Every structure is written in C-alpha cells, then in structure tokens.
C-alpha positions in Angstrom: 33.1 -16.7 -40.2 30.0 -18.7 -40.9 29.7 -21.2 -43.8 26.6 -22.7 -45.3 26.9 -26.1 -46.8 24.0 -27.1 -49.0 23.5 -30.8 -49.6 21.6 -31.2 -52.9 20.6 -34.5 -54.4 21.0 -33.6 -58.1 22.9 -30.9 -60.0 19.7 -30.0 -61.8 18.3 -28.6 -58.6 21.1 -26.1 -58.4 20.5 -25.1 -61.9 16.8 -24.6 -61.1 17.8 -22.1 -58.3 18.4 -19.6 -61.1 21.8 -18.7 -59.7 24.6 -17.8 -62.1 26.9 -20.8 -62.4 30.1 -18.7 -61.9 28.8 -17.7 -58.5 28.5 -21.3 -57.3 31.0 -23.4 -55.6 30.0 -27.0 -55.8 31.4 -30.5 -55.6 29.6 -33.2 -57.5 30.0 -36.4 -55.5 27.4 -38.2 -57.6 29.6 -37.8 -60.6 32.6 -39.2 -58.8 30.7 -42.3 -57.6 29.2 -42.8 -61.1 32.6 -42.4 -62.8 34.1 -45.0 -60.4 31.1 -47.2 -60.3 30.8 -47.0 -56.5 28.7 -45.7 -53.6 29.8 -44.5 -50.2 28.5 -47.4 -48.1 30.1 -50.1 -50.3 33.7 -48.9 -50.5 36.6 -50.8 -49.1 39.4 -49.0 -47.2 41.5 -48.2 -50.3 38.6 -46.8 -52.2 37.5 -44.8 -49.2 41.0 -43.4 -48.8 41.0 -42.4 -52.5 37.6 -40.8 -52.2 38.6 -38.9 -49.0 41.7 -37.6 -50.8 39.7 -36.5 -53.8 37.1 -34.8 -51.7 39.7 -33.0 -49.5 41.6 -31.8 -52.6 38.3 -30.5 -54.1 37.5 -28.5 -51.0 41.1 -27.2 -50.6 41.2 -26.1 -54.3 38.0 -24.2 -53.8 38.7 -22.9 -50.3 39.1 -19.2 -51.3 36.0 -19.3 -53.4 34.0 -21.0 -50.6 35.2 -18.4 -48.1 34.3 -15.6 -50.5 30.9 -16.9 -51.2 30.4 -18.3 -47.7 28.7 -21.3 -49.1 29.3 -24.7 -50.7 27.0 -26.9 -52.7 27.6 -30.6 -52.4 25.7 -32.8 -54.9 25.1 -36.2 -53.4 21.9 -38.1 -53.7 22.4 -40.6 -50.8 23.7 -38.9 -47.7 23.8 -41.4 -44.9 24.6 -40.5 -41.3 28.1 -41.9 -41.9 28.6 -39.6 -44.8 27.3 -36.6 -42.8 29.8 -37.3 -40.1 32.5 -37.6 -42.7 31.5 -34.3 -44.1 31.5 -32.6 -40.7 35.0 -33.9 -40.0 36.4 -32.7 -43.3 34.8 -29.3 -43.1 36.0 -28.9 -39.5 39.6 -29.9 -40.4 39.8 -27.6 -43.5 38.0 -24.6 -41.9 39.0 -24.9 -38.2 38.0 -21.3 -37.4 34.6 -21.3 -39.1 31.2 -22.1 -37.9 29.1 -24.0 -40.4 25.6 -25.2 -41.0 24.7 -28.2 -43.2 21.4 -27.5 -45.1 19.6 -30.3 -46.9 18.1 -28.7 -50.0 15.3 -30.7 -51.6 
C-alpha cells in the first residue's frame, strides 16, 4: 500500500482545496502546540513524550480512515528537519508494510 502524507501549514489551506471535510483525515499539530503554548523545538523531554503519545494516538485512532483514503493531512506551520524525521519514524512504525511519500503543500 502507498500512503500520501501532506504537510500543510494552516488548516485554511485544506479548506481551500474544496474537498469535503468528511473525506479528510487530518491532524492539527498547530492547534496542539497553541493549546499547550509550546513549539516542537523548545520542548523538554517530558513534553516531547506527551506530544509523541498524543500524535501516535491520533494516527492510531485514524488508522483505518488513513488506509481507506490513502492519505493524511498534517497541519503544522514549522516543520523542521527534526520534525520530519520524527514524522517518518512514527509513520514507519504505525504503518510498517506501507510505502509513503511526504508532500509539502503550500
């Protein structure tokens, strides 16, 4: 199976794609960081662990929908190389038998 992971900076960009919301599978990382008043590069070990658990849980909860749609939209405005590596690691561990592509959607 092949998955496409779209990295989008703002949720408004997804809405502008004119896709029906119920057909989308997305995880809004911007909202999580805003709610917790954090950003990825400034987290300590405990906060990083909490974020990883939250992110993993979100993907696992949506796993069937992701597989059905064969795509996932991740909303995050500041993807660093460290975050991209984190994302690759999580996707590979949760979907071990899938190939995937990360697409930066601007």
